[in-house]
C-alpha positions, 0 to 999 in steps of 0.5 A: 464502469462507463461505456468507453472503458468497457469498449477499450482493449489494450495489448502489451504482448507485442507492440503496445496498442489500444482499441475502442471497439475495432478502431485503433487509437493513436497512442503517440511516440514510443516514450508516451506508449511506454508510460501507458505500458508502465501503467498497464503492467501495474494492473490497477495499482498506483504508480507514483510519478517517480516510478514512471520517470524511473520506468522511462529514463532510469537513474538519469532522467532529463531536465523537466522529466516531470513536465514531460511525463505530465504531458504524456499523461494528458495526451494519453487521456485525450486519446483514450477518452476523446469525448470527456468534458473539460471539467470531468475527472478522467476515468481511465487514467486516474490521478492517485496519491503522488501519481496515476493508475489505470482503471480497466477490467482484467479482460481488457488487457491481453496479458490478463486474458492470457493469464486467465486462459493459462490458469484455466488450461492448468485446471483442465490438464489437472482434471485430465481434459488434455484436449480442452487444455491444449485448445486453451493454450493454443488460444492463449499463445495466439494473443502474442504478436511478436516481441512484447512491448516492441519498440518501447524504450526505458529500463522497465520495458527492457526488464519486462520484455525478458519476463514476458518472453520467459512467460511465453516460453513456459506456456509454449513448453507446456502446450508442446508437452500436452501436444506430445501427450495427445500424440501430435508428435509429427505435427510439432517437430518443425516447430520444436526444431526452430525453437531449439535453434532459437534457444539452444541452451534451453534443455527442455525444448531439446528434450521435447524435440528429441522425444517428438522426433523419436516418436515420429520414427526419426531416431537418428535425428533425435540422437543428432539433436542430442549431440547438438545440444550437448556440444553447445552446453560444453562449448558455452558453459563447460557442463554436460547435459542435465540428468533428464536430457541425458536419461532420455538420450540413453533410453532412445539409444536403448529403444525403450518401449515406454517412449512410445506415444501414450494412450491419451486415455491413460495417465501421463507417463514419464518422461512426458512432461505435464503441467502437474506431474504425478509423483516421480519414481523414488531416487536411485539408491546410489543417489545422494539425498541431502537432509539439511533443514535446521531443527523445527522449533517445538514451541512454534505458535501462531502464524496459521494464516501465513502457513496456510498462504504458504501451503496454497502455493503448492498443488494438492498432495501427490502432485508437483508444480509445473515450474519451480515455486519461489517463496520470498518471506520478508519482514523486519528483524526479529519478526520470525521469518526463519522460524516460519520458513523452517516450520513450513519446510518441515511440514512439506519436506515429505513432498520433496523426496530428493532431499532438502538443501539449506544455507544461511547466507549471512546477509546481515551477520554481525560476525562475518561477511555475507556468503558469496553465491559461489560459496553456497553453490559449492556447498550445495554441490558437495551435499549433492554428492559431487566429488572434488575432482568432479567440481568445475573450476569456473563459477558459471560452470558450477552454477550450471551443474547445480541447476542441471542436477536439480533439473529432474529432481524434487528438491526443497531449497531453503535460502535463509537470511539473504541480503539481496536478489543478486545473492539469491538468483544463482542458487535458484533451481530451474527445473519443475517440481522444486521449491525455493524458500528465501528469507530476507530482511530486505524486500527482494523486489527483483526476485518478485518482479523477474523470477516470479517469487511469491512474496509473504511479508511478516508483520508482528504477531496479533495480540492473541498470537503474542499471548499464545507465544508467551504461554507456550514458553512460560506456561499458560497458568502464569498468564491466567494468574496475571492477565493484565501484566501479560497484556502489558508485556505483549504491548511493551514488546510490540508483539515482536517475537524476538522481544517476546522470546527475550522476556520469556527467557527472563520469566522462565529463568526466574519462575518466582518473579511475578509477571508484573515485576517483569512488565515494570522493568520494561516500563522503567526502561521506556525510551530505550532497548536496555530491557531487551539486551539479552547478552547474546548478540544473536538475540539482543534486540538492539544488536539485531536491529543494528545489523540491518541499520549498518547495512544501509547507505549513509544517506538512508541511515541519516534519514532513518535517524531523523525519522525518529524525530518526526512528531506524528504517527506516520510520514509521507515522502514529501514530509520526510524530504522536508525533515531531511532537507532533501528533494522528494525524488531523492527521499523516495529512493532512501525510503525505498531502501529503508522499506526494503530493509524492513526498517520502515513499513509502507503501510499505505502507498507513499506513507511510512511507519515505524514498528514501535521498537524500531522507532525506539532504536532509531531514536537511540541512533539519533541521540548518539549520532545526530547533534542536538542542533541538527535534530532540532533543525530537522523538526523545525523544517518539517513543522514549517513544511506542515504549516505552509502546506496546510495554508496552501490547502486552506486557500482552496478549502476556504478561498475567500476567508482571510488567513493569518499572515505567515513568514516566507518559508525557508529556501529549502522548504518546498510545501505542496501545492494544490490545484483541486479542492478535493486534493486539498481536503484529502491531504488534510484528512490523511495528514490529520493525526500528523497535523495534530501531533505537529501542533502539540509538538510545536506548542510543547517544544518552543515553537509557539508561532508555528503552533497557533498559525498551524491551528489557524490554517486548519480552521476550515478543515476542522470546521468542515469535518466536525473534528471538534475534539482535535480543534479544541485540543490544538487551540488550547495547546496553542493558546497556552504556548502563546501565553508563555511566549507573551505572544498577544496576537497568537493568544487572541487568535487561539482564543477566538479559534477556541471559542469557534470550536467550543461553539460547534461542540455546543459548549456555549458558556465556555465559548462566551468566556473565550470570546470575552477573553479574546475581545480586549486583546484584539482591541489592545492590538488595534486589530479591527478585523479581530474585533469584528470576528468576535462580535460576528461570532457572538451572533453565531453562538447565540443562534446555536444556543437558541437565543434568537433575538440576541443573535439577531442584534449581533448579526445585524451589526456584523452585517453592517460591518462586513458590508462596510469592509466590502467583505462578501464572504462575511456578508454571505455568512451574516445573511445566512445567519439572519435567515436561520434566526428568522426561520427559528423564530417562525418569520418565514417570509423574512427568512426567505428574503435573507436567505435568497439575498445570501445565496446571491452573495455566497455564489459571487464569493464562491462560498460553497460551504455556506451556500449548502446550508442556505439551500437547506434552510430555504428547503425548510422554509418551503416545507413549513409553507407546505410547498413540498415539491419546492422543498425537495428541490432545495434539499437536493441542491443542498445535498449536491453542494454539501457533497461537492465540498465534502461536508458529510455532516451537512449531508446527514442533516439535509437528509434528515430534513428531506426525510421529514418532507418525504414522511409528510408526503406519505412516503415512509419507506423513502423517509426511512432510507434517508434517515438511515443514511443520515444516522450512519454518518452522524454516528461515524462523527459521534454527532449529538443529532444521531439521538434525534434520528434514532427516535424518528426511526423508532417512531416510524417502526412503531407507526408501522407496527400499529 
């Protein structure tokens, strides 16, 4: 972390402010401050530009919102890092995939400090150190400076103000409870009276006020406070005070001795609240104790880590949480959300002595509409013993009564199969000590953001868990007898519990069937879900997926279908937009809908992937509901988008290298634009599996022009990153497709690229054959530049093959041609190759002359790739001449250049040469370090030079041992 970052401090618990040391920084107008607040509240996680636009303007941003946002970001960067050089990357507000993130320590944000102090206070309170806990809570609350995010516009600021204010009130109540515990009742009466007036419906504050007044000898005022809150609740909500408040009122009337101030040295007594309270007295015999949990599954297996994470949400045995705990268990259909929730609920049911409530909210039921919250509340009230004549007539009154009845109870509430946050929120208990478990196929973001729910998203089982799942249902002996068939079953079920359960039923109902036969059934139905049709609508995989699918909006359902046609393993939001012919902003919203429905997984920010069986279902929907012409059009759109975006990247990766001309993109194709080398290279690296898949798909399904042009656009990336296997595979596919289409230019281009790839891979004989095949086609086409490329590449090939004299002839000829054409890029490459050939032949002075000439030309043409290699060769020339200091200087410059362009193999090779010099200078430890780093990189790329490095390290070890 740099000095300026360490000195920065930020505040959101009041007006948004920033300081460097004691100097407040100018943060600009309210909307600009709102951008900073949005980044700060994400606590280092990336925020896309769409996220930030939504935060500022919601669903109706102004025209040019993106430009305005970027202006705000630029101004904030200047304010936070005034001394940053123009070429230096921002350190505080950094660019991230599709947006920005802020990089500051947790203690640089007042909210982070507040949360840390709260957590420490809770630990101290649990340990019985009430005084220290109170001091920390007072210190935490002193961080608040009025209304959080004061004066900021936008939907995010509005929702976050509510959440932060609720956080402050909870902390304040906890602090006041401890002050009461410490006998400070007289000192907090005025504060409590003011708070009770400000929040008249917050029963906990009124309860604390009554207790403080009573302990201060003001019994009449305590009773008046009760009448005041009761009148307010009846008038505004139509409900009586909750059991806890009513019980305190009764005890004050009776003057119970237990209400006297406790001895601070003794454990806390009820009703004095505490951050974690000892177990309450058992419910009265007349109290209704519901026990509604469904039966636990006797063959439950796996999910050990998920259960452990769930148990960690609760304090240790014998203690109760200070506030209601909400666990939101999410995941795709059939992944086992309800099964896990029921298992966990049974394991902890004994910790909630006032009972367990359960309801299936039918959020995705095929047989009926989703249950309304009012219906669920009515059911719960009946379970809690409310008679029909006591049942309030208004919905809001029933909800208030439900919450009041749970306010002083320890109840577990399991809300299964929820559709959305709005269905769940009225059913959440508000009193401390309760637990609400919610399961849903949708991601309940509102519940997580505004109600403090702890998310737990289930993924498919691990392979080992899936085998254990099958063993528990069909018997371990059958798996042991046919281990390969068992693994095949797990793979074809994609480790989805529902699919595994259906297969287990098939196996148990036919115990004589070999597992191999059942696995073959699944294989024979590949491409459909027919094998998982159980006949029971509740356990038919296709039917279960359909419930989530049919709940989608029409645009999201269409995108779901089209995503099945995407050829690659995952998809970015811009690629999905190209596939669907939509704008990126609209597409992000639809992708969000699909991920919320767990029909799609955002496995990395901005990148989405199907579960295998969901992809099959999406493909079935596409075949049934999308015309073939529409599917073909979508695929062509995304292939065209990949081509033009890859071409845009190549303009930065190899800026001076001539590129294959492309037809103009269609009007609705909006390829990405790149402004930085690193951005272009990172995009290619991230998209490599999709780009390779796109080329294969284009070559196989009637788009040969797209295939060979996309392969050509990726030439620089494949070369730089040493992806020889992908390079060879895609050029072979492109060559075959071009030949089938009688596309001679495509064939010549593909053959030339194939020969390049084979040369890099060391397959020189095959490379020569490919060049010899390409040359007459270029001549036939009358393409002089194509002919020149082949002849020049022969020089590079012979150089790599160790045929240096032949290489010199070809390179000299190529150099003359490049100079005649005025191609400085090609000239720089030829001079580099001449220098390397002379170096290999031991003609050191001649090599140095060519390399120094090459360095001048390369810099003039911004050929940083070859510049790195030229500097490396100059270092080797100096090493051979025993000018070791000069050699190290060249090697270090070469390393910087290789790193600038992302040439990791080049870095490793230069480290190897640098280690040779270190060893020659008597520095074996430095040589070992350099060789170790080089070996690590070369092994990652499976590069053949790794063998030589291992030998050098082994020799170094032998020398040390001797």
